[in-house]
C-alpha positions as CSV (number, residue, x, y, z in Angstrom):
1,M,-34.5,-156.6,178.2
2,R,-38.2,-157.3,178.6
3,V,-39.7,-154.0,179.9
4,A,-43.3,-153.5,181.2
5,I,-45.1,-150.2,180.9
6,L,-47.6,-150.2,183.7
7,E,-50.4,-147.8,182.6
8,T,-53.1,-147.1,185.2
9,V,-54.8,-144.1,183.6
10,K,-57.2,-144.1,180.7
11,T,-57.4,-140.9,178.6
12,T,-59.4,-140.2,175.4
13,G,-56.3,-138.9,173.7
14,G,-53.4,-136.6,174.1
15,F,-50.0,-136.5,175.8
16,E,-50.2,-139.7,177.9
17,Q,-50.7,-141.9,174.9
18,E,-48.1,-140.1,172.9
19,F,-45.6,-140.4,175.7
20,D,-46.3,-144.1,176.2
21,R,-45.9,-144.7,172.5
22,L,-42.6,-142.8,172.3
23,I,-41.1,-144.9,175.1
24,I,-42.5,-148.2,173.6
25,R,-41.1,-147.4,170.1
26,E,-37.7,-146.3,171.5
27,L,-37.5,-149.5,173.5
28,Q,-38.1,-151.5,170.4
29,K,-35.6,-149.4,168.4
30,Q,-32.9,-150.2,171.1
31,G,-33.5,-153.9,171.0
32,H,-35.8,-154.3,174.1
33,N,-39.1,-156.1,174.2
34,P,-41.9,-153.9,175.7
35,I,-45.1,-155.3,177.1
36,L,-48.1,-153.3,178.4
37,Y,-49.4,-154.0,181.9
38,L,-53.0,-152.9,182.3
39,P,-55.5,-153.3,185.2
40,E,-57.8,-156.2,184.7
41,N,-60.9,-155.7,182.5
42,S,-59.4,-152.4,181.2
43,N,-58.5,-151.2,177.7
44,L,-57.0,-148.1,176.2
45,P,-58.3,-146.3,173.1
46,V,-55.0,-147.0,171.3
47,D,-53.2,-150.1,170.1
48,Y,-49.5,-150.0,170.6
49,G,-49.0,-153.2,168.8
50,I,-47.3,-154.9,171.8
51,P,-48.3,-157.8,174.1
52,I,-50.7,-156.9,176.9
53,D,-50.8,-158.5,180.3
54,Y,-53.2,-157.7,183.2
55,V,-52.6,-156.9,186.8
56,Q,-55.3,-157.7,189.4
57,G,-57.1,-155.3,191.6
58,G,-60.0,-154.0,189.5
59,E,-60.3,-152.0,186.3
60,I,-59.0,-148.5,185.7
61,V,-60.9,-145.8,187.5
62,D,-61.9,-143.1,185.1
63,Y,-63.5,-139.9,186.5
64,E,-63.4,-137.8,183.4
65,G,-66.5,-135.6,183.2
66,V,-67.9,-136.5,186.7
67,G,-68.9,-134.0,189.3
68,R,-66.7,-132.8,192.2
69,L,-68.1,-135.0,194.9
70,K,-68.0,-138.2,192.8
71,K,-64.5,-137.3,191.7
72,I,-63.4,-137.3,195.3
73,W,-64.9,-140.7,195.9
74,L,-63.4,-142.1,192.7
75,S,-60.0,-140.7,193.5
76,I,-60.1,-142.6,196.8
77,Q,-61.1,-145.7,194.9
78,R,-58.3,-145.2,192.4
79,E,-55.7,-145.0,195.2
80,R,-57.0,-148.2,196.8
81,R,-56.9,-150.0,193.5
82,R,-53.5,-148.7,192.7
83,I,-52.1,-150.5,195.8
84,K,-53.6,-153.7,194.5
85,W,-52.2,-153.1,191.0
86,F,-48.8,-152.6,192.5
87,D,-49.1,-155.7,194.6
88,S,-50.0,-157.7,191.5
89,A,-47.1,-156.2,189.6
90,Y,-44.8,-157.2,192.5
91,E,-45.9,-160.8,192.1
92,K,-45.0,-160.7,188.4
93,A,-41.7,-159.1,189.3
94,C,-41.0,-161.9,191.7
95,R,-41.6,-164.4,189.0
96,H,-39.2,-162.4,186.8
97,E,-41.7,-162.2,184.0
98,V,-40.1,-158.9,183.0
99,D,-36.7,-157.2,183.7
100,A,-38.0,-153.8,184.6
101,I,-41.3,-151.9,185.1
102,I,-41.9,-148.3,184.1
103,L,-44.7,-146.0,185.2
104,T,-44.7,-143.2,182.7
105,T,-46.7,-140.3,184.3
106,A,-46.4,-140.7,188.0
107,T,-47.2,-138.2,190.8
108,Y,-46.4,-138.1,194.5
109,R,-49.7,-140.1,195.0
110,Y,-48.1,-143.0,193.2
111,L,-45.4,-143.0,195.9
112,R,-48.0,-142.8,198.6
113,S,-49.5,-146.0,197.2
114,L,-46.1,-147.6,196.7
115,H,-45.3,-147.3,200.5
116,K,-48.5,-149.4,201.2
117,S,-47.7,-152.0,198.6
118,K,-45.4,-154.9,198.2
119,L,-43.9,-153.3,195.0
120,K,-41.5,-151.2,197.1
121,N,-39.5,-154.5,197.7
122,S,-39.4,-155.4,194.0
123,P,-36.5,-157.6,193.0
124,I,-36.3,-155.8,189.6
125,P,-36.0,-152.1,188.8
126,V,-39.3,-150.1,189.0
127,I,-38.9,-146.7,187.4
128,F,-41.3,-143.9,188.2
129,I,-41.3,-140.9,185.7
130,F,-42.4,-137.6,187.1
131,L,-43.1,-134.9,184.5
132,G,-41.7,-132.0,186.5
133,V,-42.5,-131.0,190.0
134,N,-44.0,-127.5,190.7
135,P,-43.5,-125.6,194.0
136,Q,-47.0,-126.4,195.2
137,E,-46.4,-130.2,194.9
138,K,-42.8,-130.2,195.8
139,P,-43.2,-130.6,199.6
140,K,-45.5,-133.5,199.2
141,F,-43.3,-135.1,196.5
142,L,-40.2,-134.7,198.7
143,E,-42.0,-136.2,201.7
144,Q,-42.9,-139.3,199.7
145,A,-39.5,-139.5,197.9
146,R,-37.5,-139.5,201.2
147,K,-39.4,-142.5,202.3
148,C,-38.2,-144.4,199.2
149,Q,-34.5,-144.2,200.1
150,S,-34.4,-147.7,201.5
151,Y,-36.1,-149.2,198.5
152,T,-33.2,-150.7,196.6
153,N,-34.9,-151.1,193.2
154,I,-37.2,-148.1,193.1
155,K,-36.0,-145.4,190.8
156,L,-37.4,-141.8,190.8
157,K,-36.8,-140.0,187.5
158,V,-37.9,-136.4,187.1
159,T,-38.0,-135.1,183.6
160,T,-37.1,-131.4,183.8
161,L,-35.1,-128.6,182.3
162,R,-34.3,-127.2,185.8
163,D,-32.5,-128.2,188.9
164,D,-34.8,-127.5,191.8
165,F,-33.5,-130.3,194.1
166,K,-29.9,-129.5,194.6
167,D,-30.4,-128.3,198.2
168,D,-33.0,-131.0,199.2
169,N,-30.5,-133.9,199.8
170,V,-32.7,-136.7,198.4
171,P,-30.2,-138.9,196.5
172,K,-33.0,-141.1,195.2
173,I,-34.2,-138.4,192.8
174,E,-32.5,-138.3,189.4
175,L,-33.1,-135.5,187.0
176,I,-33.2,-136.3,183.3
177,K,-34.0,-134.3,180.2
178,P,-37.4,-134.7,178.6
179,P,-37.5,-136.1,175.0
180,V,-38.6,-134.3,171.9
181,L,-42.0,-135.6,170.9
182,L,-42.1,-136.8,167.3
183,P,-45.6,-138.3,166.7
184,E,-45.8,-141.7,165.0
185,G,-46.5,-141.5,161.3
186,I,-45.2,-137.9,161.0
187,E,-42.0,-137.1,159.1
188,A,-39.9,-134.2,160.4
189,N,-38.1,-132.1,157.8
190,P,-34.9,-130.6,159.3
191,V,-34.4,-128.4,156.2
192,L,-36.0,-125.0,156.8
193,T,-37.0,-123.3,153.5
194,Y,-38.3,-119.7,153.1
195,R,-41.7,-119.1,151.6
196,E,-44.3,-116.4,151.7
197,P,-46.6,-116.0,153.3
198,I,-44.8,-117.1,156.5
199,R,-47.5,-119.1,158.2
200,I,-47.7,-118.6,162.0
201,G,-49.9,-121.2,163.8
202,F,-51.8,-120.2,166.9
203,F,-53.4,-123.5,168.0
204,G,-55.3,-124.8,171.1
205,H,-58.7,-124.8,172.7
206,Y,-60.3,-121.5,173.4
207,R,-61.6,-120.4,176.8
208,K,-62.9,-116.8,177.1
209,G,-60.6,-114.8,179.3
210,E,-57.7,-117.3,179.3
211,K,-56.0,-115.8,176.2
212,D,-56.6,-112.5,174.6
213,V,-57.0,-113.9,171.1
214,D,-58.6,-110.7,169.8
215,G,-55.6,-108.6,171.2
216,I,-53.1,-111.0,169.8
217,I,-54.6,-110.9,166.3
218,Q,-54.6,-107.1,166.6
219,A,-50.9,-107.2,167.5
220,F,-50.2,-109.3,164.5
221,L,-52.1,-107.0,162.1
222,Q,-50.4,-103.9,163.6
223,C,-46.9,-105.3,163.0
224,D,-47.6,-104.4,159.4
225,M,-46.4,-107.6,157.8
226,R,-49.6,-108.8,156.2
227,D,-48.0,-109.1,152.8
228,K,-45.4,-111.5,154.1
229,A,-47.1,-113.4,156.8
230,E,-50.4,-115.3,157.6
231,F,-51.8,-115.9,161.1
232,V,-53.5,-119.3,161.3
233,V,-55.8,-119.4,164.4
234,Q,-57.6,-122.5,165.7
235,A,-61.2,-121.7,166.6
236,A,-62.0,-124.5,169.1
237,P,-64.2,-123.1,171.9
238,T,-64.8,-125.3,174.9
239,G,-68.3,-124.0,176.0
240,P,-71.3,-122.0,174.9
241,D,-69.9,-118.6,176.1
242,D,-66.6,-119.4,174.5
243,R,-68.3,-120.2,171.3
244,I,-70.2,-116.9,171.3
245,D,-67.0,-115.0,171.9
246,M,-65.1,-116.9,169.2
247,D,-67.8,-116.3,166.7
248,R,-67.5,-112.6,167.4
249,I,-63.8,-112.7,166.8
250,M,-64.1,-114.7,163.6
251,Q,-66.7,-112.3,162.3
252,K,-64.5,-109.3,163.2
253,Y,-61.6,-110.6,161.2
254,A,-63.6,-112.3,158.4
255,R,-62.3,-109.9,155.8
256,E,-58.6,-110.0,156.8
257,S,-56.9,-112.1,154.2
258,S,-53.8,-112.6,156.4
259,V,-55.9,-114.1,159.2
260,R,-57.2,-117.6,158.7
261,F,-59.3,-119.7,161.2
262,I,-59.3,-123.4,161.6
263,K,-62.7,-124.4,163.0
264,G,-63.2,-127.0,165.7
265,K,-61.1,-129.4,167.7
266,V,-58.4,-131.4,165.9
267,L,-57.2,-134.8,167.3
268,G,-54.7,-137.5,166.5
269,K,-52.8,-137.4,163.3
270,A,-54.9,-134.4,162.0
271,W,-53.5,-132.4,165.0
272,Y,-49.9,-133.2,164.0
273,D,-50.7,-132.5,160.4
274,L,-51.9,-129.1,161.5
275,L,-48.7,-128.4,163.3
276,Q,-46.8,-129.5,160.2
277,S,-48.8,-127.2,158.0
278,V,-47.3,-124.0,159.4
279,D,-43.8,-122.6,159.4
280,V,-43.8,-121.1,162.9
281,L,-45.7,-122.0,166.1
282,F,-47.1,-119.2,168.3
283,L,-47.1,-120.5,171.9
284,P,-48.7,-118.0,174.3
285,Y,-48.7,-120.2,177.4
286,S,-48.6,-118.0,180.5
287,N,-49.4,-120.4,183.3
288,P,-46.4,-120.4,185.8
289,R,-46.6,-124.2,185.9
290,Y,-44.7,-124.2,182.6
291,L,-41.6,-123.1,184.4
292,Y,-41.6,-126.6,186.0
293,N,-43.6,-128.8,183.6
294,W,-42.3,-129.1,180.1
295,S,-44.9,-128.4,177.4
296,A,-45.9,-131.3,175.1
297,V,-46.8,-129.0,172.2
298,Y,-43.4,-127.1,172.6
299,F,-41.6,-130.4,172.4
300,N,-43.7,-131.4,169.4
301,A,-42.6,-128.1,167.7
302,L,-38.9,-128.9,168.5
303,A,-39.3,-132.5,167.0
304,L,-40.9,-131.1,163.9
305,Y,-38.2,-128.4,163.4
306,K,-40.5,-125.5,163.9
307,P,-39.2,-122.1,165.1
308,V,-41.3,-120.7,167.9
309,L,-42.7,-117.5,169.4
310,A,-42.9,-118.3,173.1
311,T,-43.5,-116.6,176.4
312,S,-40.9,-116.1,179.1
313,V,-42.6,-118.7,181.4
314,L,-42.8,-121.5,178.8
315,N,-39.7,-123.6,179.4
316,P,-37.4,-120.6,179.1
317,E,-34.3,-122.7,179.2
318,I,-34.8,-123.6,175.6
319,L,-34.8,-120.1,174.1
320,S,-32.0,-119.0,176.5
321,T,-29.8,-121.8,175.1
322,Y,-30.9,-122.3,171.5
323,H,-31.6,-119.6,169.0
324,I,-34.8,-121.1,167.6
325,G,-37.2,-118.2,167.7
326,Q,-38.4,-115.2,169.7
327,E,-39.6,-114.6,173.2
328,I,-42.9,-112.7,173.3
329,D,-44.6,-110.3,175.8
330,L,-48.3,-110.9,176.2
331,D,-48.7,-108.2,178.8
332,D,-47.9,-105.4,176.4
333,L,-49.6,-105.8,173.0
334,S,-47.7,-102.9,171.4
335,H,-44.5,-104.6,172.5
336,L,-45.8,-107.9,171.2
337,S,-46.5,-106.3,167.8
338,Q,-42.9,-105.0,167.7
339,Q,-41.5,-108.4,168.6
340,M,-43.5,-110.1,165.8
341,H,-42.4,-107.4,163.4
342,D,-38.8,-107.9,164.2
343,F,-39.1,-111.7,164.1
344,L,-40.7,-111.6,160.7
345,C,-38.2,-109.1,159.3
346,H,-35.3,-111.2,160.3
347,Y,-36.9,-114.6,159.8
348,R,-35.4,-115.3,156.4
349,G,-31.9,-114.4,157.5
350,N,-32.2,-116.5,160.7
351,L,-33.4,-119.7,159.0
352,S,-30.0,-121.3,158.8
353,V,-29.3,-120.5,162.5
354,Y,-32.8,-121.8,163.5
355,A,-32.1,-125.0,161.5
356,K,-28.7,-125.5,163.1
357,D,-30.0,-125.0,166.7
358,L,-33.1,-127.1,166.1
359,Q,-30.8,-129.9,165.1
360,R,-28.8,-129.4,168.3
361,V,-32.1,-129.5,170.3
362,N,-33.1,-132.8,168.7
363,E,-29.7,-134.2,169.5
364,D,-29.6,-133.0,173.1
365,F,-33.2,-134.1,173.8
366,S,-33.3,-137.2,171.7
367,T,-35.5,-140.1,172.6
368,K,-32.3,-142.3,172.4
369,L,-30.6,-140.3,175.2
370,F,-33.9,-140.1,177.1
371,L,-34.3,-143.9,177.2
372,Q,-30.7,-144.5,178.1
373,N,-31.0,-142.1,181.1
374,L,-34.3,-143.7,182.0
375,L,-32.9,-147.3,182.1
376,K,-29.5,-146.6,183.7
């Protein structure tokens, strides 16, 4: 099959590009011919190494870094252009230039545009991928999804670990498992070996008040495993106040040999090399949206065969099904300290179990199965 990826969002890096690349590479692996559809006069900061064709309707609308009022105006402009992009894609579909079209990170707004475009009557499959639907967006999503029921070739695929649609009676919605995210150029080692110190990686941008980094480091030190473990913390503040606070934290623990700081933001392959450099990933994500949207860094960890320390709201279906780490409690730092102590004490004995279940995860959430479910 000749499959087009219609990308209408430009980002400076991160998940969108990683997700597009994963789909493109798996299409190639399974014998398909992917092509990239881009709005005219647009480009992406990544080369996927596949042919590019352009849809008419104006270039990509990028409102990264703009003010609130301008963002509102640009979002209206983006929606108007999206209808034109869809119309142009429809013309290509009518000429059967490709056999299917995929939109990789759709929202209910895409469906709102679809209803106003010719693409709803596409003669070939048009697949919209939604990366989970949270309760706030669900009513809007369902409203738009119900309007799609008469569109023969429009397919709505929600990547999720949950089933929040069983009582909604919208047969057009299909739930599929998300894929593990193995970055290109990175080799995963499914063999887990024990070494000391056990390196626990706590990575991500720092915003003062968002995560109690100071308290988490204290909990690690109080678990009294300094001789066996090392806590690797990324010091990547996002603003001036964050930088002042992070400097305070780094100075406070400067003499702690079991606490190491990685300074600054890390992007691209360097980011994945950083994930690879540790034995365990500490994932203190507490936003309730992670009950509904799967975490890219979590699925990076799974693809890289890394045991995890994760909160109860971070895709809890994983730890409830696979023994690949330990749930952590960020609301009670003394409890967190005990959980880290227990995890580290049993880490060596659990390695074979972690390895076995990480292998199961990689089979159950493989990119091969993901693409098969996407295209069926």
